[in-house]
C-alpha positions in Angstrom: 0.0 0.0 0.0 1.4 3.4 -0.9 1.7 6.4 1.3 -1.4 8.0 -0.1 -3.9 5.1 -0.8 -6.5 5.7 -3.5 -10.2 5.9 -2.8 -10.9 2.3 -3.6 -8.2 1.3 -1.1 -9.7 3.0 1.9 -13.2 3.1 3.3 -15.1 6.3 4.0 -14.0 8.1 7.2 -15.3 6.4 10.3 -15.8 3.0 8.7 -13.6 -0.1 8.6 -12.4 -2.6 6.0 -11.1 -6.0 6.7 -8.6 -8.0 4.6 -9.6 -11.1 2.7 -9.1 -13.4 5.7 -11.4 -11.1 7.7 -8.8 -11.0 10.5 -9.5 -8.3 13.1 -5.7 -7.6 13.2 -5.9 -6.2 9.7 -8.2 -3.3 10.2 -7.0 -0.4 8.2 -8.0 1.8 11.1 -5.5 0.0 13.2 -8.1 -0.7 15.8 -9.3 2.9 15.9 -12.8 2.1 14.6 -15.1 -0.7 15.6 -17.8 -2.8 14.1 -19.6 -3.1 17.5 -23.0 -1.5 17.1 -23.0 -0.4 20.7 -19.6 1.0 21.6 -18.6 1.5 25.2 -19.8 4.7 26.9 -16.2 5.9 27.2 -15.8 5.7 23.4 -19.1 7.4 22.8 -18.0 10.3 25.0 -14.7 10.6 23.2 -16.4 10.6 19.9 -18.7 13.4 21.0 -15.8 15.5 22.1 -13.6 14.8 19.1 -15.8 13.4 16.3 -14.1 11.5 13.5 -14.8 14.2 10.9 -13.9 17.8 10.1 -15.4 19.1 13.3 -13.1 16.9 15.3 -10.1 18.2 13.3 -11.1 21.8 14.0 -11.6 21.1 17.7 -8.1 19.6 17.9 -6.8 22.7 16.2 -8.5 25.0 18.6 -7.2 22.9 21.5 -3.6 23.1 20.1 -3.9 26.9 19.7 -5.1 27.3 23.3 -2.3 25.1 24.6 0.3 27.0 22.6 -1.2 30.4 23.7 -0.4 29.6 27.4 2.3 32.0 28.5 2.8 33.5 25.1 2.5 37.0 26.5 4.7 36.3 29.5 8.0 35.6 27.6 10.2 38.5 26.9 10.6 39.4 23.3 14.1 39.2 21.7 16.1 40.9 18.9 14.4 39.2 15.9 11.0 39.9 17.3 11.9 43.5 17.9 12.8 43.7 14.2 9.2 42.5 13.4 7.7 45.1 15.7 9.9 47.9 14.5 9.4 47.4 10.8 5.7 46.8 10.8 5.1 50.0 12.8 6.0 52.1 9.7 3.8 52.9 6.7 4.1 50.5 3.7 5.9 53.1 1.6 8.8 53.2 4.1 8.7 49.4 4.4 9.0 49.1 0.6 12.2 51.2 0.7 13.7 48.9 3.3 13.0 45.8 1.3 15.0 47.1 -1.7 18.2 46.3 0.2 17.3 43.9 3.1 14.7 41.7 4.7 12.8 41.1 1.4 12.5 37.5 2.4 10.2 38.4 5.3 8.2 41.1 3.4 5.0 39.0 3.0 4.9 38.3 6.7 5.7 41.9 7.6 2.8 43.2 5.4 0.4 40.8 7.1 1.6 41.8 10.5 1.4 45.5 9.6 -2.3 45.4 8.8 -3.0 43.0 11.7 -1.3 45.3 14.3 -3.0 48.3 12.8 -6.2 46.7 14.1 -5.1 45.3 17.5 -1.9 47.3 18.4 1.6 46.1 19.1 2.5 44.2 22.2 4.1 40.7 22.9 0.7 39.0 22.9 -0.7 40.5 19.6 2.7 40.1 17.9 2.6 36.3 18.6 -1.1 35.6 18.3 -0.9 35.0 14.5 1.7 32.4 15.1 -0.4 30.8 17.7 -3.3 30.6 15.3 -1.1 29.2 12.6 -0.2 26.3 15.0 -3.9 25.7 15.5 -4.6 25.6 11.7 -1.6 23.4 11.1 -2.8 21.0 13.8 -6.2 20.8 12.2 -4.7 20.0 8.9 -2.5 17.3 10.4 -5.5 15.8 12.2 -7.4 15.7 8.9 -4.5 13.9 7.3 -4.3 11.3 10.0 -8.1 10.8 9.9 -8.1 10.2 6.2 -5.1 7.8 6.4 -5.6 6.0 9.7 -9.0 7.0 11.1 -9.3 7.6 14.9 -5.7 6.9 16.1 -4.3 8.8 13.1 -6.5 11.8 13.8 -5.4 12.1 17.4 -1.7 11.1 17.0 -1.0 13.2 13.9 -2.5 16.2 15.7 -0.7 15.6 19.0 2.7 15.0 17.4 2.5 18.2 15.4 1.0 20.4 18.1 3.4 19.2 20.8 6.5 19.1 18.7 8.9 21.4 20.6 9.9 23.2 17.5 6.2 24.0 16.7 5.6 25.0 20.3 8.6 27.4 20.3 7.7 29.0 16.9 4.1 29.4 18.0 5.2 32.0 20.5 7.6 33.7 18.1 6.7 36.9 16.2 8.3 35.5 13.1 6.9 33.7 10.0 8.2 30.2 10.8 4.9 28.9 12.3 3.1 30.0 9.1 5.6 28.0 7.0 4.8 24.8 9.0 1.1 25.5 8.8 1.1 25.8 5.0 3.3 22.7 4.6 0.8 20.8 6.8 -2.1 22.0 4.6 -0.1 20.9 1.5 0.4 17.4 3.0 -3.4 17.1 3.6 -4.2 18.2 0.1 -1.8 15.8 -1.5 -3.5 13.0 0.4 -6.9 14.2 -0.8 -5.8 14.6 -4.4 -4.4 11.0 -4.3 -7.8 9.8 -3.3 -10.2 12.0 -5.3 -8.8 15.0 -7.1 -10.9 18.1 -7.7 -10.0 21.5 -9.2 -10.3 23.2 -5.9 -8.0 20.8 -4.2 -5.3 21.3 -6.9 -5.7 25.1 -6.6 -5.5 24.8 -2.8 -2.3 22.7 -3.1 -0.8 25.3 -5.4 -1.6 28.1 -3.0 -0.4 26.1 0.1 2.9 25.3 -1.5 3.5 28.9 -2.8 2.5 30.5 0.6 4.8 28.1 2.5 7.7 29.5 0.4 6.6 33.1 0.8 6.4 32.5 4.5 9.9 31.0 4.7 12.1 30.6 1.6 13.7 27.4 2.9 10.2 25.8 2.9 10.9 25.1 -0.8 12.9 22.0 0.3 10.1 20.2 2.2 7.7 21.2 -0.6 10.0 19.6 -3.2 10.3 16.6 -0.9 6.5 16.3 -0.6 6.1 16.5 -4.4 8.6 13.7 -4.8 6.7 11.6 -2.3 3.4 12.3 -4.1 4.9 11.3 -7.5 6.4 8.1 -6.1 3.4 6.9 -4.0 0.2 7.9 -5.8 -0.3 5.1 -8.2 -2.6 6.7 -10.7 -2.3 9.6 -13.1 -3.4 11.8 -10.2 0.2 12.1 -9.3 0.7 14.5 -12.2 -1.8 16.9 -10.6 0.6 17.1 -7.7 3.5 17.8 -10.0 1.4 20.4 -11.9 0.5 22.2 -8.6 4.2 22.2 -7.6 5.3 23.7 -10.9 2.6 26.3 -10.7 3.6 27.2 -7.2 7.2 27.4 -8.3 6.3 29.7 -11.1 4.5 32.0 -8.6 7.5 32.0 -6.2 10.2 32.4 -8.8 10.4 36.2 -9.0 10.2 36.5 -5.2 12.9 33.8 -4.8 15.3 35.4 -7.2 15.0 38.8 -5.6 15.3 37.3 -2.1 18.4 35.3 -3.0 20.0 38.5 -4.0 19.9 39.6 -0.4 21.4 36.4 1.0 24.3 38.4 2.4 22.0 39.4 5.3 22.6 35.9 6.8 26.3 36.2 6.4 26.6 36.6 10.2 25.9 32.9 10.6 29.2 32.0 9.0 31.0 34.0 11.8 29.6 31.8 14.5 31.0 28.5 15.8 28.0 26.2 16.4 27.3 22.5 16.3 25.7 21.6 12.9 24.7 18.1 14.1 22.9 19.7 17.1 21.0 22.2 14.9 20.1 19.8 12.1 19.3 16.6 14.0 18.2 17.8 17.5 17.2 21.4 17.7 15.5 21.3 14.2 12.5 19.5 15.9 13.3 19.2 19.7 13.8 22.9 20.2 15.4 23.7 23.6 16.6 27.3 23.0 16.7 30.4 20.9 20.4 31.0 21.4 22.6 29.7 18.7 24.9 28.0 21.2 24.1 26.5 24.6 24.3 29.0 27.5 24.1 28.4 31.2 20.3 28.8 31.2 20.0 26.3 28.3 21.8 23.3 29.9 18.9 21.4 31.3 16.6 22.0 28.3 19.4 20.9 26.0 19.9 17.7 27.8 16.2 17.0 27.5 16.3 17.8 23.7 19.3 15.4 23.1 17.6 12.7 25.2 14.4 13.2 23.1 16.5 12.8 19.9 17.9 9.5 21.2 14.4 8.3 22.2 13.0 9.3 18.8 15.7 7.3 17.0 14.9 4.3 19.3 11.2 4.7 18.5 11.8 4.5 14.8 14.0 1.4 15.2 11.4 -0.3 17.3 8.8 0.5 14.7 10.9 -1.1 12.0 11.5 -4.2 14.1 7.8 -4.4 14.7 7.2 -4.4 11.0 9.0 -7.7 10.6 7.8 -9.5 13.7 4.6 -11.1 14.7 2.1 -13.1 12.7 1.6 -12.6 8.9 -1.6 -10.7 9.6 0.1 -8.4 12.1 3.0 -7.7 9.8 0.6 -6.9 7.0 -1.3 -4.6 9.3 1.8 -2.5 10.0 3.1 -2.4 6.4 1.2 0.8 5.4 2.0 2.7 8.5 5.7 1.9 8.4 5.8 2.8 4.7 4.2 6.2 5.5 6.9 6.7 8.3 9.7 6.0 5.8 8.2 8.2 3.1 7.9 11.1 5.5 11.6 10.9 6.1 12.3 11.9 2.5 11.5 15.7 2.9 13.4 15.6 6.2 16.5 14.1 4.7 16.3 16.3 1.6 16.2 19.5 3.7 19.0 18.4 6.0 21.3 17.3 3.2 20.7 20.4 1.0 21.2 22.9 3.8 24.2 21.0 5.1 25.8 20.8 1.6 25.1 24.5 0.8 26.5 25.5 4.2 29.7 23.5 3.4 30.2 24.7 -0.1 28.8 28.2 0.0 27.3 30.3 2.8 26.5 28.8 6.2 22.7 28.8 6.6 22.4 26.0 9.1 20.2 27.3 11.9 17.7 25.1 13.7 14.7 27.5 13.2 15.2 27.3 9.4 14.0 23.6 9.7 10.5 24.6 11.0 8.7 24.0 7.8 9.7 20.3 8.0 7.7 19.9 11.3 4.7 18.2 9.7 7.0 15.4 8.5 8.6 14.9 11.9 5.1 14.6 13.2 4.2 11.9 10.7 7.3 9.9 11.6 6.6 10.1 15.3 2.9 9.3 14.9 3.3 6.4 12.6 6.2 4.9 14.6 4.0 5.1 17.7 1.2 3.3 16.0 3.5 0.6 14.6 4.8 -0.5 18.0 4.1 -4.2 18.7 5.2 -4.5 22.3 3.3 -2.9 25.2 6.5 -2.1 27.1 7.8 -0.3 24.1 5.1 2.3 24.5 7.1 3.8 27.3 9.2 5.5 24.6 6.5 7.7 23.2 5.3 8.5 26.7 8.8 9.7 27.6 8.8 11.8 24.4 5.6 13.3 25.5 7.0 14.2 28.9 10.1 15.7 27.3 8.0 17.8 24.9 5.8 19.2 27.7 9.0 19.9 29.8 10.5 21.8 26.9 7.3 23.7 26.4 7.5 24.8 30.0 11.2 25.9 29.6 10.3 27.8 26.5 7.8 29.9 28.5 10.1 31.1 31.2 10.2 35.0 31.4 13.6 35.3 29.7 13.7 32.0 27.9 14.5 33.3 24.5 17.7 35.3 25.1 18.6 36.1 28.7 20.3 39.4 28.1 17.6 40.7 25.8 15.1 41.4 28.7 13.0 43.8 26.7 9.8 43.1 28.7 11.5 44.2 31.9 11.8 47.8 30.7 8.2 47.7 29.4 6.9 46.3 32.7 8.8 48.9 34.8 7.5 51.8 32.6 3.9 50.5 32.8 3.9 49.8 36.6 6.4 52.2 38.1 6.8 55.2 35.8 4.7 58.4 36.1 3.4 60.6 33.3 6.2 62.9 32.2 9.1 60.8 33.5 12.2 60.7 31.4 13.9 57.6 30.0 17.5 57.0 29.0 19.2 53.9 27.8 22.9 53.6 28.0 24.6 53.0 24.6 25.7 49.4 23.9 29.0 48.6 22.1 27.0 46.1 20.0 24.7 48.3 17.7 22.0 45.7 17.4 21.9 45.0 21.1 20.9 48.5 22.2 18.0 48.7 24.6 16.0 51.2 22.5 14.7 48.2 20.6 12.5 47.4 23.6 10.4 50.5 22.8 9.3 48.9 19.5 8.0 45.7 21.1 5.4 47.3 23.4 5.1 51.0 22.5 2.0 51.6 24.6 4.1 51.0 27.7 6.2 54.0 26.9 3.5 56.4 25.7 3.5 58.4 29.0 7.3 58.8 29.3 9.7 61.0 27.4 12.5 59.2 25.5 15.1 62.0 26.2 17.7 61.0 23.6 15.1 60.3 20.9 11.8 62.0 21.6 10.5 61.6 18.1 10.2 58.3 16.1 13.1 58.1 13.6 12.6 57.1 9.9 12.9 53.5 9.0 16.5 53.1 8.1 17.2 49.4 9.1 15.6 46.3 10.5 16.4 47.3 14.1 15.7 50.5 16.0 19.0 52.2 16.2 20.7 53.6 19.3 20.4 57.4 19.3 23.5 59.5 19.7 24.5 60.3 23.2 23.2 63.6 24.5 24.6 66.1 27.0 21.9 66.4 29.7 23.2 69.8 30.8 22.1 71.2 27.5 18.6 69.8 27.7 16.2 72.7 28.1 14.1 71.2 30.9 14.8 67.9 32.4 12.1 65.9 34.3 12.4 65.5 38.0 12.3 61.7 37.6 14.5 59.9 35.0 14.7 56.2 34.4 18.1 54.9 33.3 18.6 51.4 31.9 22.2 50.1 31.9 23.5 46.6 31.0 24.9 44.7 34.0 28.6 45.4 34.5 28.8 48.4 32.2 29.9 51.8 33.3 27.2 54.5 32.6 28.2 57.9 31.3 24.5 59.0 31.7 24.7 58.0 35.4 27.7 60.2 35.9 25.9 63.1 34.1 22.8 62.7 36.3 24.9 62.7 39.4 26.6 65.9 38.4 23.2 67.5 37.9 22.1 66.6 41.4 20.0 63.5 40.7 20.1 60.6 43.1 19.3 56.9 42.5 16.3 55.9 44.5 15.0 52.6 43.0 16.5 49.9 40.9 14.8 47.0 39.1 17.1 44.2 37.9 16.7 41.8 35.0 18.1 38.2 34.9 21.5 37.5 36.3 24.1 35.6 34.3 27.0 36.0 31.9 26.0 38.0 30.1 23.1 39.2 32.2 20.3 41.6 31.6 19.8 45.2 32.6 19.5 47.3 35.7 16.8 50.0 35.5 17.3 52.8 38.0 15.1 55.7 38.9 17.1 58.9 39.4 15.3 61.8 41.1 16.2 65.3 42.2 14.3 67.6 44.6 
């Protein structure tokens, strides 16, 4: 049986089909459906909560979105998210000027977020909510895929493995386009399955749109899209396979001008080549078992990283156990596992293709091997984990997926710590202090940072309402859009300022001498209150209230 069985090979959703010997071990639904006319009350309740139809898929998607949303507003934003907040706050005309020389690859996402935040405002929650919703839609698409292929167990496991995948949970609370790429690829997987069974014009159009939008969301999504196309061509047995190829060609045509223009700005990721990071870790572990935002492991990432590496080992063990299960047991049991193990192996094609291409390109040309660039492959990791779990023969072996579930939930918790993304980029601290402690008319100064992109002024872009009642003394007016990050304003001499407020808040990185602090002291100001960010090396910021009477 191929990866995408045809309509005459599968029963309608919610029904079962037995093999010629009528053995109960050979149910296509892998035991998820039943011929008992009066199912147990427990099963009836479960079917009412999550029906085996599109309504059940949507409910699983809503559940995934709600789960991902937990703590999404609590985690401090970081530098890349500040770029999103900064760029989308400007009119499209200024954004267009920026895209002529940088960040064109993110332009579709920035336009979407510009019009979204024009309605709801800019703060950590509204910035991340679209990504949360993308996780929900992607989960619903994966649930529908599992339902069509494997009925009840497929619906639940495909949805759970996608929604709880640590990479998906991490990108769901990220104000960047990666969750959208995973969502569109998940929709493309679902549509390929449907086209393999019964093609319609709308399904082919939908597949074309899903493939194109995945690439527009994240350019590297072209690799799993190509992998999916290959799988469709090799597994769909009828001429319907050519509809998948036609949709891929049409999507490629739509993306070609954008791709050519974006490749011309590839220099903007040149900074990756200057880093020293573990390619194996990024490609084989962090690509799906995300434990951190930092490129390399820091002190606060040690425990999550150990969990991620352990999950990678357990996942490899799970796949091996599934393969062994395929060739053990009775003939009927082996036949019953054949289709699921085949789907698991075919789902590895886009994963391997993406890893090999990015790895090879990084070796021969420019280093582009970062874990978050693998997000679009998440639906295929979910298929591998779900099918491997369903293929297990031995009851004791089921402890492996249970441990993977525990690890995924643990990583989701670590991802939602206040400063989980990048410890020293504690932007939410400044916004919180301004919202809760500052008074109308207070002044604000941020000490200049030797690293231009690490300046604390970027915090003002992530939650502008928190600073509406204070005066940004060094930059009272919003500057024009001249780069992806808000720039550090030139240092000012406070003695020349016409009328200084009585209260001035000064933010300084830990361990850094403050020239502004010295100026304030000479002007008769005294420090009265200090709020501190996360400790560490490097640590966050100290925000001090200076007053004079």
